[in-house]
C-alpha positions as CSV (number, residue, x, y, z in Angstrom):
1,M,-6.3,18.1,-3.4
2,T,-3.5,20.5,-4.4
3,V,-1.5,19.6,-7.4
4,V,1.9,21.0,-8.1
5,A,3.8,20.5,-11.4
6,A,7.0,19.1,-10.2
7,T,10.1,20.2,-12.1
8,S,12.0,19.8,-8.9
9,L,11.3,18.0,-5.7
10,N,9.9,21.1,-3.9
11,L,10.3,19.7,-0.4
12,V,7.5,21.8,1.3
13,N,7.8,22.5,5.1
14,L,4.6,20.9,6.5
15,G,3.8,24.0,8.4
16,G,4.3,26.4,5.4
17,A,2.1,27.9,2.9
18,A,0.2,25.6,0.5
19,P,1.7,25.2,-3.0
20,V,0.1,27.1,-5.8
21,A,-2.2,24.9,-7.8
22,Q,-1.5,24.5,-11.4
23,D,-3.3,22.8,-14.2
24,P,-2.3,19.1,-14.1
25,T,-1.1,17.4,-17.2
26,R,-0.5,13.7,-17.3
27,R,3.1,12.9,-17.5
28,S,4.7,10.6,-19.9
29,R,6.3,7.3,-18.9
30,D,9.8,8.9,-19.3
31,E,8.8,11.9,-17.2
32,L,7.5,9.7,-14.4
33,E,10.7,7.5,-14.6
34,A,13.0,10.5,-14.4
35,L,10.9,12.0,-11.6
36,A,11.1,8.8,-9.6
37,R,14.8,8.4,-10.1
38,E,15.5,12.0,-8.8
39,A,13.1,11.6,-5.9
40,G,14.6,8.2,-5.0
41,R,18.0,9.9,-4.6
42,E,16.9,13.0,-2.8
43,L,14.3,11.6,-0.5
44,E,16.3,8.6,0.8
45,G,16.4,9.1,4.6
46,A,13.8,11.8,4.6
47,P,11.0,11.6,7.3
48,A,7.9,9.8,6.3
49,E,5.8,12.9,6.5
50,V,8.2,14.7,4.0
51,I,8.0,11.9,1.5
52,A,4.2,11.8,1.8
53,K,3.9,15.5,1.3
54,W,6.1,15.4,-1.8
55,A,4.0,12.6,-3.2
56,T,0.6,14.3,-2.8
57,D,2.0,17.7,-3.9
58,T,3.5,16.2,-6.9
59,F,0.8,14.0,-8.2
60,G,-2.4,15.5,-6.6
61,D,-5.5,13.6,-7.6
62,R,-3.5,11.2,-9.7
63,F,-2.0,9.7,-6.4
64,C,-3.4,7.2,-4.0
65,V,-2.5,5.1,-1.0
66,T,-2.9,1.3,-1.0
67,S,-3.5,-0.4,2.3
68,S,-4.1,-4.2,3.2
69,M,-5.7,-3.0,6.5
70,A,-3.3,-5.1,8.7
71,D,-2.9,-1.7,10.2
72,A,-3.9,1.8,9.2
73,V,-0.4,3.5,9.8
74,V,0.1,4.6,6.2
75,A,-3.5,5.7,5.7
76,H,-3.3,7.7,8.9
77,L,0.1,9.1,7.9
78,F,-1.4,10.5,4.6
79,S,-4.6,11.7,6.3
80,R,-2.4,14.1,8.3
81,V,-0.4,15.3,5.4
82,S,-3.0,15.4,2.7
83,P,-6.7,15.1,4.0
84,G,-9.2,13.5,1.6
85,V,-6.5,11.3,-0.1
86,D,-7.8,8.1,-1.9
87,V,-7.1,4.9,0.0
88,V,-7.4,1.8,-2.1
89,F,-8.3,-1.6,-0.4
90,L,-8.4,-4.7,-2.4
91,D,-11.5,-6.6,-1.1
92,T,-10.7,-10.1,-2.3
93,G,-13.7,-11.7,-0.7
94,L,-11.5,-13.8,1.3
95,H,-10.5,-11.4,4.1
96,F,-10.7,-12.0,7.8
97,P,-13.6,-10.1,9.5
98,E,-10.9,-8.4,11.6
99,T,-9.4,-7.0,8.4
100,L,-12.7,-5.5,7.1
101,K,-13.3,-4.1,10.6
102,V,-10.0,-2.0,10.2
103,R,-11.1,-0.8,6.8
104,D,-14.5,0.2,8.2
105,I,-12.9,2.1,11.1
106,V,-10.6,3.9,8.7
107,A,-13.5,4.9,6.5
108,A,-15.4,6.2,9.5
109,T,-12.8,8.0,11.5
110,M,-10.1,9.2,9.1
111,D,-10.2,12.1,6.6
112,V,-9.5,9.8,3.6
113,N,-11.7,8.4,0.8
114,V,-11.6,4.6,1.1
115,R,-12.2,2.8,-2.2
116,S,-12.8,-0.9,-1.8
117,I,-11.8,-2.6,-5.1
118,R,-13.4,-6.1,-5.8
119,P,-12.3,-8.7,-8.3
120,R,-14.4,-9.1,-11.4
121,K,-15.8,-12.3,-10.3
122,T,-17.2,-13.3,-6.8
123,V,-15.5,-16.2,-5.0
124,G,-18.5,-18.4,-6.0
125,Q,-18.2,-17.4,-9.6
126,Q,-14.3,-18.1,-9.6
127,D,-15.0,-21.6,-8.1
128,G,-17.5,-22.2,-10.9
129,E,-15.0,-21.4,-13.6
130,Y,-11.7,-22.6,-12.1
131,G,-13.0,-25.2,-9.6
132,P,-13.2,-24.8,-5.8
133,R,-10.2,-23.8,-3.6
134,L,-8.1,-22.3,-6.4
135,F,-6.0,-20.8,-3.7
136,A,-4.9,-24.3,-2.5
137,R,-4.1,-25.6,-6.1
138,S,-2.7,-22.4,-7.8
139,P,-2.2,-19.5,-5.4
140,D,-0.4,-17.4,-7.9
141,E,-3.5,-17.6,-10.2
142,C,-5.8,-16.9,-7.3
143,C,-3.7,-13.9,-6.3
144,F,-3.7,-12.6,-9.8
145,L,-7.5,-12.8,-10.2
146,R,-8.3,-11.4,-6.7
147,K,-5.5,-8.9,-6.1
148,V,-3.1,-8.2,-9.0
149,E,-5.7,-7.6,-11.8
150,P,-8.0,-5.5,-9.4
151,L,-5.0,-3.4,-8.4
152,E,-4.0,-2.8,-12.0
153,R,-7.6,-1.7,-12.7
154,A,-7.7,0.5,-9.7
155,L,-4.4,2.3,-10.4
156,S,-5.4,3.1,-14.1
157,D,-6.4,6.6,-13.1
158,Y,-3.3,7.3,-11.1
159,D,0.3,8.1,-11.9
160,S,1.6,7.2,-8.4
161,W,0.7,5.2,-5.4
162,A,2.0,4.6,-1.9
163,T,2.5,1.4,0.0
164,G,3.3,0.4,3.6
165,L,6.3,-1.8,2.5
166,R,9.2,-2.0,5.0
167,R,12.7,-3.2,4.6
168,D,12.7,-5.2,7.9
169,E,9.6,-7.1,7.0
170,S,11.3,-10.0,5.0
171,P,14.6,-10.6,3.0
172,T,12.6,-10.0,-0.3
173,R,11.8,-6.4,0.9
174,A,15.3,-5.5,2.3
175,N,16.2,-3.2,-0.5
176,T,12.8,-1.4,-0.8
177,P,13.5,2.2,-2.0
178,M,11.6,5.3,-0.7
179,V,10.6,6.3,-4.1
180,A,11.0,4.1,-7.3
181,F,9.6,3.7,-10.8
182,D,7.6,0.5,-11.3
183,A,8.4,-0.5,-14.9
184,K,5.6,-3.1,-15.0
185,K,3.0,-0.7,-14.1
186,G,4.5,2.4,-15.6
187,K,4.0,4.4,-12.3
188,V,5.8,5.9,-9.5
189,K,5.7,3.8,-6.3
190,V,6.2,5.5,-3.0
191,N,7.2,3.6,0.2
192,P,7.2,6.4,2.9
193,I,7.9,4.1,5.8
194,A,10.3,1.7,4.0
195,A,13.1,2.5,6.6
196,W,10.9,2.2,9.6
197,T,11.4,-0.7,12.0
198,E,8.7,-2.6,13.7
199,A,9.4,-0.5,16.8
200,D,8.9,2.7,14.8
201,V,5.6,1.4,13.6
202,N,4.5,0.6,17.1
203,R,5.5,4.0,18.4
204,Y,3.4,5.6,15.7
205,I,0.4,3.4,16.4
206,S,0.7,4.2,20.2
207,R,1.2,8.0,19.6
208,W,-1.8,8.5,17.3
209,N,-4.0,5.6,18.5
210,V,-4.0,4.1,15.0
211,P,-6.4,1.1,14.3
212,V,-4.5,-2.3,14.2
213,N,-5.8,-5.7,13.1
214,E,-6.8,-7.7,16.1
215,L,-5.2,-10.9,14.6
216,F,-1.8,-9.6,15.6
217,K,-2.7,-10.3,19.2
218,K,-3.6,-13.8,18.2
219,G,-0.2,-14.9,16.8
220,Y,-0.4,-13.7,13.2
221,G,2.8,-12.0,12.1
222,S,1.5,-10.9,8.6
223,I,-2.2,-10.9,7.5
224,G,-3.5,-11.7,4.0
225,C,-6.5,-13.8,2.8
226,W,-7.7,-16.2,5.5
227,P,-7.1,-19.5,3.4
228,C,-3.4,-18.6,2.9
229,T,-2.5,-17.1,6.3
230,R,-1.5,-19.0,9.5
231,R,-0.2,-17.9,12.8
232,T,3.6,-17.6,12.9
233,K,5.8,-19.4,15.4
234,A,8.3,-18.0,17.8
235,G,11.5,-16.8,15.9
236,E,9.8,-17.1,12.5
237,D,9.9,-14.3,9.9
238,P,6.7,-12.3,10.3
239,R,5.7,-13.3,6.7
240,A,6.4,-17.1,7.3
241,G,2.7,-17.6,7.8
242,R,1.8,-16.5,4.3
243,W,1.3,-19.3,1.7
244,A,3.2,-21.7,4.2
245,M,2.4,-24.7,2.0
246,F,4.1,-23.2,-1.0
247,E,7.4,-21.8,-2.2
248,K,5.8,-18.4,-2.4
249,T,6.5,-15.1,-0.5
250,E,4.6,-12.5,-2.3
251,C,1.1,-12.2,-3.8
252,G,2.4,-10.5,-7.0
253,L,1.4,-6.8,-6.1
254,H,5.1,-5.8,-5.3
255,V,7.0,-7.9,-7.8
């Protein structure tokens, strides 16, 4: 993967010549923060492909895509822009079979490197230490053990990562920036489809025949681990089916 030392945004035309490779040096926290701040200003409103190209050119092998495999839109977007990019999937051990099917299709058909990251403990080992059904008693703790800690571990070799967050998904995501500095992780977070609507996503899926989780056809508006996900009702927020028994809207990956 090409690496470019980014002293400016270097918004490369997708059809232009490849950037000149330079020896990558790990940026400091201050440098990453300044880079994110500049990119956040200049890339607001840019096409998703331009944002993706900037991210992979800027961070090279120190960049990855994360995907929950509800659909493969962001993984596909980056496979077009930067073939061979790492795609991180958090295999919690509690996913629906339909979710794992999307992951396997992505790995088999797209020019990306899928990395399935597992928690330190199996579900059985977690039950033995914390008691069964931790997700029903302390979902925040379960999410930390099976999602948050594995992601932090997975991101240790990267300076930046991309997500599929969109502003129209829920009120908690309404102000999602295209590019921002995640102070908690000390890394640059890229959200290339933040401004897309559900209609935009559907058009992309239709145009490129992108794999989509079959559970959407069965009434699910947002898909996570099976114990904490239910079908949504007509008129509900798409994420209303997540942790419906609790005052919880996020797993902790994006807060």
